[in-house]
C-alpha atoms as one frame of an Amber mdcrd trajectory, in Angstrom:
protein
 -52.813  -5.754 -38.362 -52.892  -2.770 -37.017 -54.707  -2.665 -33.295 -58.366
  -1.020 -33.035 -56.544   1.438 -31.088 -54.112   3.091 -33.508 -54.112   6.371
 -33.101 -55.318   8.345 -36.906 -57.516   5.081 -37.671 -61.050   6.532 -38.417
 -61.798   3.599 -40.906 -65.777   2.904 -40.515 -65.720   0.200 -37.569 -62.353
   1.184 -36.440 -63.512   2.501 -33.101 -66.213   2.073 -30.388 -68.209   4.890
 -28.889 -67.268   5.522 -25.759 -69.989   4.053 -23.186 -68.697   5.604 -20.234
 -67.026   9.321 -19.856 -63.622   9.696 -18.249 -65.042   9.420 -14.488 -66.860
   5.925 -15.228 -70.115   7.011 -15.477 -72.562   6.266 -18.113 -72.180   8.898
 -20.985 -75.177   9.747 -22.786 -75.050   8.888 -26.608 -77.314  11.803 -28.499
 -77.209  11.869 -32.411 -76.933  15.190 -34.353 -80.311  16.170 -36.124 -80.202
  15.530 -40.110 -83.734  17.869 -40.996 -85.961  20.417 -39.707 -88.349  17.610
 -39.176 -87.090  15.506 -37.131 -86.897  18.535 -34.735 -90.660  19.209 -35.537
 -91.336  15.230 -34.831 -89.962  15.505 -31.266 -93.209  17.451 -30.146 -95.723
  14.964 -31.527 -93.865  12.292 -29.543 -95.070  12.197 -25.940 -93.499   9.581
 -23.734 -95.287   9.461 -20.739 -99.232   9.834 -20.296-100.085  11.220 -17.114
-103.590  10.479 -15.673-103.898  13.755 -13.856-102.908  16.218 -15.808-103.756
  19.724 -14.670-103.535  23.467 -15.912-102.258  26.413 -13.415-102.099  29.728
 -14.163-103.179  31.620 -17.106-106.757  33.090 -17.066-109.719  33.408 -19.406
-108.451  35.783 -21.714-104.986  35.000 -21.325-103.711  31.145 -22.212 -99.996
  32.287 -22.569 -99.020  31.852 -18.687-100.362  28.524 -18.073 -98.514  25.445
 -17.463 -99.606  21.728 -17.079 -98.590  19.804 -14.345 -98.974  15.893 -13.827
-100.185  14.829 -10.549 -99.575  11.746 -11.233 -98.070   9.764  -7.451 -95.329
   8.576  -9.875 -94.073  11.995 -10.725 -93.097  13.273  -7.589 -95.874  16.246
  -6.588 -95.897  16.373  -2.671 -98.989  19.118  -2.227 -99.097  20.815  -0.047
 -94.890  19.974   0.926 -93.932  20.840  -2.624 -90.878  23.540  -3.635 -91.157
  25.758  -6.991 -88.739  27.673  -8.641 -90.915  30.177 -11.142 -88.113  31.814
 -13.339 -89.753  34.541 -16.018 -93.126  36.173 -13.934 -93.506  39.423 -16.201
 -96.181  40.410 -14.158 -97.993  37.989 -15.101 -98.765  36.041 -11.601-101.593
  33.365 -11.930 -99.256  30.155 -12.387 -97.645  31.678  -8.771-100.335  32.255
  -7.031-102.071  28.878  -8.024 -99.332  27.206  -6.536 -98.963  28.554  -3.756
-102.976  28.243  -3.088-101.948  23.969  -3.004 -99.423  24.598  -0.535 -96.529
  25.241  -2.300 -93.650  26.836  -1.670 -92.894  29.560  -4.797 -89.229  31.301
  -5.506 -89.874  33.885  -8.727 -87.670  35.410 -10.607 -87.698  38.014 -12.947
 -85.302  41.396 -13.078 -86.857  42.569 -16.159 -90.470  43.670 -13.543 -87.793
  46.451 -12.313 -88.912  45.115  -8.570 -86.909  44.584  -5.452 -86.664  41.230
  -3.459 -89.921  41.098  -1.948 -92.158  38.810  -0.357 -95.379  39.045  -2.391
 -97.373  36.428  -0.326 -97.202  33.911   2.991 -95.708  31.314   0.094 -94.119
  33.741  -2.843 -90.802  35.447  -2.886 -89.540  37.510  -5.704 -86.167  37.559
  -6.468 -84.683  40.452  -8.790 -82.760  37.854 -11.087 -82.446  35.855 -14.185
 -81.237  32.479 -15.234 -78.102  32.159 -17.367 -74.815  30.022 -17.702 -73.106
  32.381 -14.979 -73.059  35.401 -12.672 -73.166  38.400 -15.454 -75.087  40.784
 -17.024 -77.534  39.737 -19.648 -79.092  41.755 -22.711 -82.583  40.165 -21.863
 -86.364  41.030 -21.964 -89.329  41.561 -24.131 -90.561  43.604 -27.051 -89.445
  46.812 -26.681 -88.460  46.176 -23.123 -84.555  45.279 -23.708 -81.956  45.772
 -20.901 -78.998  44.805 -19.141 -80.113  42.584 -16.215 -78.235  40.878 -14.195
 -78.401  36.952 -14.268 -76.978  34.141 -12.339 -76.469  30.625 -13.008 -79.039
  27.551 -11.495 -76.348  25.985  -8.664 -75.384  29.535  -7.244 -79.248  30.424
  -7.669 -79.706  26.491  -5.682 -77.059  27.235  -3.057 -78.262  31.075  -2.185
 -82.086  29.949  -1.832 -80.367  26.612   0.430 -81.614  24.112  -1.783 -78.488
  22.555  -3.485 -80.070  19.096  -2.026 -83.194  19.586  -1.845 -85.854  18.502
  -4.527 -87.235  20.559  -6.596 -90.901  19.607  -7.533 -91.178  21.913  -9.862
 -89.693  24.036 -12.584 -91.000  26.684 -14.525 -88.607  28.690 -17.385 -90.342
  31.095 -19.720 -87.365  33.473 -19.912 -87.560  34.599 -23.763 -84.654  32.003
 -25.155 -82.162  32.567 -21.637 -83.429  28.706 -21.641 -80.601  27.735 -24.082
 -77.758  29.236 -21.659 -79.836  27.583 -18.299 -79.420  24.147 -20.431 -76.049
  24.399 -21.858 -74.809  25.523 -18.042 -76.364  23.046 -16.302 -76.679  20.039
 -18.182 -72.130  20.606 -19.014 -71.557  21.697 -15.728 -74.023  20.313 -12.623
 -76.111  17.474 -14.379 -76.757  16.037 -10.894 -78.676  19.059  -9.734 -81.391
  18.118 -12.289 -81.553  14.645 -10.611 -83.706  16.440  -7.735 -86.331  18.458
 -10.235 -89.390  16.364 -10.531 -91.031  18.119 -13.590 -89.261  20.722 -15.804
 -92.317  23.525 -17.846 -90.464  25.148 -20.184 -91.685  27.475 -23.264 -89.178
  26.476 -25.762 -88.304  29.989 -28.174 -87.223  27.961 -30.893 -89.002  30.229
 -33.466 -90.216  28.892 -36.651 -87.326  28.675 -38.808 -84.684  28.375 -35.945
 -84.920  31.708 -35.073 -85.556  32.208 -31.464 -86.721  35.070 -30.522 -85.447
  37.646 -32.389 -87.002  37.868 -36.159 -83.784  37.413 -37.809 -83.694  33.808
 -39.945 -80.840  31.977 -38.838 -77.581  32.192 -41.520 -77.994  28.642 -44.056
 -81.369  27.220 -42.635 -82.609  25.489 -39.750 -79.898  23.603 -39.232 -76.955
  26.144 -39.439 -74.981  27.059 -36.694 -76.957  30.011 -35.560 -80.261  27.971
 -36.101 -81.584  26.501 -32.374 -83.134  23.791 -33.843 -80.334  21.643 -33.377
 -79.021  23.428 -29.593 -82.677  22.327 -28.803 -82.515  18.887 -30.133 -79.222
  18.051 -28.274 -80.742  19.295 -25.141 -83.714  17.050 -25.298 -81.558  13.929
 -25.541 -79.921  15.155 -22.720 -82.472  15.277 -20.743 -83.958  11.679 -21.763
 -80.679  10.486 -20.592 -81.350  11.760 -17.075 -84.969   9.979 -17.206 -86.918
  13.177 -18.231 -89.503  11.598 -20.024 -91.954  14.305 -22.535 -95.545  14.603
 -20.929 -97.318  17.371 -22.585 -96.769  19.491 -25.678 -98.865  22.780 -26.297
 -97.876  24.914 -29.401 -97.947  28.193 -28.691 -97.274  29.554 -31.875 -93.787
  30.367 -32.793 -92.837  28.462 -30.010 -94.067  25.457 -28.057 -94.763  24.916
 -23.710 -93.361  21.328 -23.352 -93.501  19.377 -19.766 -90.631  16.946 -18.609
 -90.687  14.596 -15.561 -88.890  12.247 -14.000 -90.413   8.984 -12.672 -89.874
   8.154  -8.861 -88.382   4.768  -8.350 -89.603   4.803  -4.904 -92.509   6.419
  -2.831 -90.240   6.783   0.338 -88.035  10.008   1.007 -88.873  13.068  -0.410
């Protein structure tokens, strides 16, 4: 009888999925997206019920900048000793101002504003840089204001700020689909950095049919290689493997504003 490990034997049941990676660490088991309904259903199933959910940013006539933060003790927000990284400002400073007002130190990033690095206030520092999957120029922006701007990957940005080993209490991202580059890079190359992140507030620019932000429908439908649906669905599962639970969903059609958090095991430390 052939051994189950015989090379080239792909009969059902002959091989078991590896439980660990090549370094012996637990392997993240993910499944492929089977249909578009499965993707949309993700937004209907939050995993943690926040008892103290608060909105920051957004104003009476502009709710686009509204971000939710869970202030439950187990979700790691340590006001006033908190650090916030905010990617994507677009001259709408309400969220950053609100977080600074409760005592957080805020680092804000947006090269499309064409402003040089500066200190906006006592607790807010602006950086003329975007987020991506490496140090490069990327064609990014909104509407008619699209151009090539400097971006860098998350690990390099943390190193520049001296925050590689520091807690990031809130990571905000509203970057017009550049979140895919961020997720691809950090989940593949430096997932350990996300273990320092307490909460992630992200606008996910999936589009109604997987078209993202450019308006062109993907070839061969929402499950095709050019659709955002399968890409985001994979990353959602990878975040769950790192302990991030979906806390809150706010439709901002054609996209969604999502909040994930990692429950802290102890109340000590940072």
